[in-house]
One Martini backbone bead per residue (centre of mass of N, CA, C, O) as a GRO file, in nm:
protein
  155
    1MET     BB    1   0.057   0.063  -0.021
    2LEU     BB    2   0.296   0.259   0.004
    3ALA     BB    3   0.403   0.222  -0.287
    4ASN     BB    4   0.143   0.304  -0.427
    5ASN     BB    5   0.131   0.593  -0.321
    6LEU     BB    6   0.396   0.690  -0.447
    7THR     BB    7   0.317   0.612  -0.755
    8ARG     BB    8   0.063   0.836  -0.717
    9GLY     BB    9   0.143   1.095  -0.535
   10LEU     BB   10   0.086   1.035  -0.241
   11ILE     BB   11   0.061   1.114   0.068
   12PRO     BB   12   0.183   0.992   0.333
   13GLY     BB   13  -0.034   0.829   0.611
   14PRO     BB   14  -0.280   0.607   0.642
   15PHE     BB   15  -0.094   0.428   0.877
   16MET     BB   16   0.005   0.561   1.153
   17GLN     BB   17  -0.060   0.330   1.364
   18ASP     BB   18   0.159   0.131   1.199
   19VAL     BB   19   0.388   0.373   1.215
   20PRO     BB   20   0.657   0.392   1.379
   21LEU     BB   21   0.888   0.654   1.501
   22GLU     BB   22   1.000   0.420   1.671
   23PRO     BB   23   1.110   0.162   1.802
   24ASP     BB   24   0.993  -0.177   1.755
   25ARG     BB   25   0.912  -0.513   1.842
   26ASP     BB   26   0.741  -0.546   1.602
   27PRO     BB   27   0.823  -0.682   1.305
   28TRP     BB   28   0.609  -0.557   1.117
   29ARG     BB   29   0.650  -0.256   1.202
   30ARG     BB   30   0.947  -0.239   1.122
   31VAL     BB   31   0.903  -0.285   0.821
   32VAL     BB   32   0.704  -0.055   0.772
   33ALA     BB   33   0.891   0.172   0.866
   34ARG     BB   34   1.110   0.133   0.655
   35ALA     BB   35   0.930   0.187   0.414
   36PHE     BB   36   0.820   0.464   0.489
   37PHE     BB   37   1.091   0.619   0.504
   38SER     BB   38   1.181   0.553   0.216
   39PHE     BB   39   0.912   0.660   0.063
   40CYS     BB   40   0.953   0.969   0.162
   41ARG     BB   41   1.218   1.087   0.030
   42PRO     BB   42   1.127   1.196  -0.260
   43TYR     BB   43   0.960   1.448  -0.163
   44ALA     BB   44   1.210   1.635  -0.098
   45HIS     BB   45   1.359   1.609  -0.413
   46PHE     BB   46   1.062   1.558  -0.602
   47PRO     BB   47   0.801   1.758  -0.595
   48GLU     BB   48   0.747   1.843  -0.889
   49TYR     BB   49   0.643   1.554  -0.960
   50LEU     BB   50   0.473   1.432  -0.710
   51LEU     BB   51   0.290   1.712  -0.667
   52LEU     BB   52   0.281   1.866  -0.976
   53GLY     BB   53   0.249   1.646  -1.160
   54GLU     BB   54   0.141   1.464  -1.436
   55SER     BB   55   0.001   1.187  -1.500
   56ARG     BB   56   0.158   0.887  -1.626
   57PRO     BB   57   0.258   0.633  -1.787
   58PRO     BB   58   0.466   0.398  -1.727
   59PRO     BB   59   0.714   0.221  -1.789
   60ARG     BB   60   0.852  -0.059  -1.862
   61ILE     BB   61   0.870  -0.341  -1.627
   62ARG     BB   62   1.107  -0.588  -1.539
   63CYS     BB   63   1.021  -0.850  -1.301
   64ALA     BB   64   0.949  -0.995  -1.039
   65GLU     BB   65   0.723  -1.200  -0.861
   66ARG     BB   66   0.453  -1.217  -0.613
   67GLU     BB   67   0.264  -1.356  -0.371
   68VAL     BB   68  -0.061  -1.228  -0.267
   69ARG     BB   69  -0.288  -1.185  -0.013
   70SER     BB   70  -0.621  -1.114  -0.062
   71THR     BB   71  -0.841  -0.941   0.140
   72SER     BB   72  -1.167  -0.972   0.299
   73MET     BB   73  -1.458  -0.951   0.468
   74LYS     BB   74  -1.510  -1.179   0.255
   75PRO     BB   75  -1.369  -1.482   0.225
   76GLU     BB   76  -1.473  -1.550  -0.075
   77ARG     BB   77  -1.289  -1.287  -0.188
   78SER     BB   78  -1.037  -1.413  -0.145
   79ALA     BB   79  -0.692  -1.394  -0.280
   80THR     BB   80  -0.437  -1.486  -0.502
   81VAL     BB   81  -0.175  -1.271  -0.617
   82LYS     BB   82   0.026  -1.125  -0.865
   83LEU     BB   83   0.312  -0.916  -0.802
   84PRO     BB   84   0.529  -0.687  -0.842
   85VAL     BB   85   0.838  -0.592  -0.684
   86VAL     BB   86   0.826  -0.361  -0.899
   87THR     BB   87   0.731  -0.018  -0.915
   88ALA     BB   88   0.552   0.258  -1.094
   89GLY     BB   89   0.557   0.624  -1.152
   90SER     BB   90   0.438   0.901  -1.357
   91PHE     BB   91   0.554   1.256  -1.415
   92MET     BB   92   0.466   1.563  -1.572
   93LEU     BB   93   0.594   1.849  -1.689
   94ALA     BB   94   0.576   2.144  -1.864
   95ASP     BB   95   0.870   2.076  -2.005
   96GLY     BB   96   0.831   1.737  -2.058
   97SER     BB   97   0.931   1.605  -1.827
   98ILE     BB   98   0.991   1.276  -1.671
   99GLY     BB   99   0.901   1.127  -1.363
  100THR     BB  100   1.015   0.810  -1.231
  101VAL     BB  101   0.910   0.606  -0.984
  102ILE     BB  102   1.109   0.348  -0.830
  103VAL     BB  103   0.991   0.046  -0.650
  104ASN     BB  104   1.070  -0.150  -0.379
  105THR     BB  105   0.835  -0.370  -0.209
  106THR     BB  106   1.080  -0.501  -0.055
  107ASP     BB  107   1.324  -0.664   0.183
  108GLN     BB  108   1.483  -0.706  -0.094
  109LEU     BB  109   1.689  -0.747  -0.334
  110ARG     BB  110   1.643  -0.589  -0.662
  111GLN     BB  111   1.555  -0.634  -1.008
  112ALA     BB  112   1.533  -0.419  -1.306
  113ALA     BB  113   1.377  -0.345  -1.621
  114VAL     BB  114   1.389  -0.033  -1.799
  115THR     BB  115   1.224   0.147  -2.030
  116VAL     BB  116   1.399   0.362  -2.261
  117SER     BB  117   1.418   0.707  -2.394
  118GLY     BB  118   1.641   0.913  -2.459
  119ARG     BB  119   1.708   1.126  -2.218
  120TRP     BB  120   1.866   1.010  -1.904
  121THR     BB  121   1.817   0.993  -1.535
  122LEU     BB  122   1.942   0.830  -1.246
  123HIS     BB  123   1.820   0.863  -0.916
  124ARG     BB  124   1.846   0.917  -0.608
  125THR     BB  125   1.667   1.040  -0.334
  126ASP     BB  126   1.901   1.285  -0.312
  127ARG     BB  127   1.969   1.351  -0.635
  128THR     BB  128   2.177   1.171  -0.714
  129VAL     BB  129   2.371   1.027  -0.955
  130GLU     BB  130   2.385   0.701  -1.104
  131LEU     BB  131   2.270   0.740  -1.407
  132GLU     BB  132   2.340   0.803  -1.765
  133GLY     BB  133   2.173   0.875  -2.090
  134LYS     BB  134   2.134   0.765  -2.444
  135GLN     BB  135   1.844   0.636  -2.619
  136THR     BB  136   1.617   0.493  -2.858
  137GLY     BB  137   1.599   0.218  -2.700
  138GLY     BB  138   1.545   0.031  -2.403
  139ASP     BB  139   1.730  -0.102  -2.133
  140ILE     BB  140   1.767  -0.067  -1.784
  141ASP     BB  141   1.945  -0.151  -1.502
  142VAL     BB  142   1.802  -0.197  -1.171
  143THR     BB  143   1.916  -0.160  -0.838
  144LEU     BB  144   1.742  -0.254  -0.531
  145GLU     BB  145   1.713  -0.206  -0.233
  146PRO     BB  146   1.551  -0.236   0.034
  147PHE     BB  147   1.306  -0.019  -0.029
  148GLY     BB  148   1.390   0.107  -0.287
  149VAL     BB  149   1.461   0.427  -0.460
  150ARG     BB  150   1.398   0.580  -0.782
  151MET     BB  151   1.470   0.845  -1.027
  152LEU     BB  152   1.346   0.889  -1.352
  153VAL     BB  153   1.469   1.114  -1.599
  154THR     BB  154   1.304   1.236  -1.891
  155ARG     BB  155   1.347   1.407  -2.239
   0.00000   0.00000   0.00000
C-alpha cells in the first residue's frame, strides 16, 4: 500500500497507527516503518514531479513477481494474486520532462529492467545521479536495495 501511494503521488500517511516513529518490538511494524521512511524520501527532493506533475503511464518494467494474499471482509472474496516486486509511477512537468519513481516493494535486494528512450538520468532519492545516458530505445538495469527507490528523469 505504501509503495502504491508513492507511485501515485499520494502523500504518505494513511496508516499512521501502524507506522511507529521510534523503534518497535513488533517485527511487522519494524518492516512497515522501514518501508515508510524509505518511501517518504523522494518527496523532499522531487516534489515538482510527485506533487505538481501530471500523471502519465509509467514505462515498461520487467521484474520478478510474488504471490500476495488479498483479503476481504468476506472470506469468499479473498484470493492470491501475483504482483510485481518493483512498481513505478510517472509524472510529467510543463517542460515535458517525465519523472518516474521506481520502487522496490520488498525487504530484499531486487533487480528490474526499465524501458527508456531519449535522454535519461537515474537518481537516488537524495537527487544524486546514479546513471545517465541517451538511447533510442531499450532497457536499463536498475538494482534496488530493500525498499529502495530511484527517480528516472527522461527528456
